[in-house]
C-alpha positions, 0 to 999 in steps of 0.5 A: 500500499502506498499513502501520502497522508498529507501530514494527516493534518485534516482528519488527524492519525486517527483516521488515516490509521483507520484506512490502513487497518481496514485495507490491511496491508503487511507492507506499507509506504507513506509520504508527507510523514512528519515528526514533532513538525509545524503542521500536523499532529505533534510526535512521531507518525510514523511511529504512531500509525506502526504502533495502531496498525501491527505493522510493527516495523519502520523506518521514517526517512527525514528530507527536511530538519529544522531545529533539533527535534522537527522533521518532514519526510516518508516512511516505510512500515512493514509487518515483517523485518526490515532487514536492511535501508539505504538512503539516497539523495535526489538532484534539485535545482529549486525544491526543496530535498527529496530522497530515495529510501531503499529497504529490504525485507524478508517475509514467510514467502519471498525476499522483497527490496522496497523503494519509496519515492516522493518526487518533486511537484516542481517540473524542473527538479522532478525532470531530473529526479525522474531519470535519476530514480528509473536508473536506480531501479533498475540496477536495485538489488536486480538478482538478489531477491525474488521480488522488488517493488518501488511505491510513492508519489510520482508527481507526475501527470503525463507519460514521460519519457522516465515515466514510460521507462519505469513501466516499461521495465517494472509493472505499474499498478496503473494496469489493473487500475489507473484512477486519478489518484490527486487532488482529494475530493473529486481527483483528475489525476494519477500522480502515485503509482506502484510498480513491480518487478520479479511478480505481478500484480494479482491485484491493485485498487484506488481507494475512494477515501475523500477526506483524510488527505488529498492524495487516495491511497494504492493497495495491491497484492503481488505474486512473485514469478 
């Protein structure tokens, strides 16, 4: 499941937790996550959602830090231990810092590599971040795990060259459900995605939650090759 939660500032963390619990994902990517951030509820949002959803293992990647404790970024939550993580800053020209989060999860059935990303909403930055994402995704643990998944907010509304390239090498959830994810309550753009390599989407669905964020979440089930 991938979900840009907009800092849980619209209806609070409780509503986000309700949506995640109902979807019951084993692996969850979150974007726009705060930890003692100046917007949204106080405290560590990734930890709070993990505690209340049974996704007991999580990693929070702050991309912006203000002062000693105020942080903003994205996160990965998992039902199984996250055995390894790495982070990679993305190039930028005019927008805030952006980074890739890469992680390995060993499940009872498969070894899974996950990449979580939130690309810039500013086209000059996205134009250089998108190709970087594709290059990294192509190299990402190519022969070391059973399945690789890229999840997140790509902020891209057009089928640009880099997005076409990514969807050529990875199977996009849009193949099963291409409905728009942004902007609630009446979304018109599909800017969020989940993509898999080494497996197939058995199910992929955009969930019709118009109230908790300006994005709608995507959930799916992966079957390994």
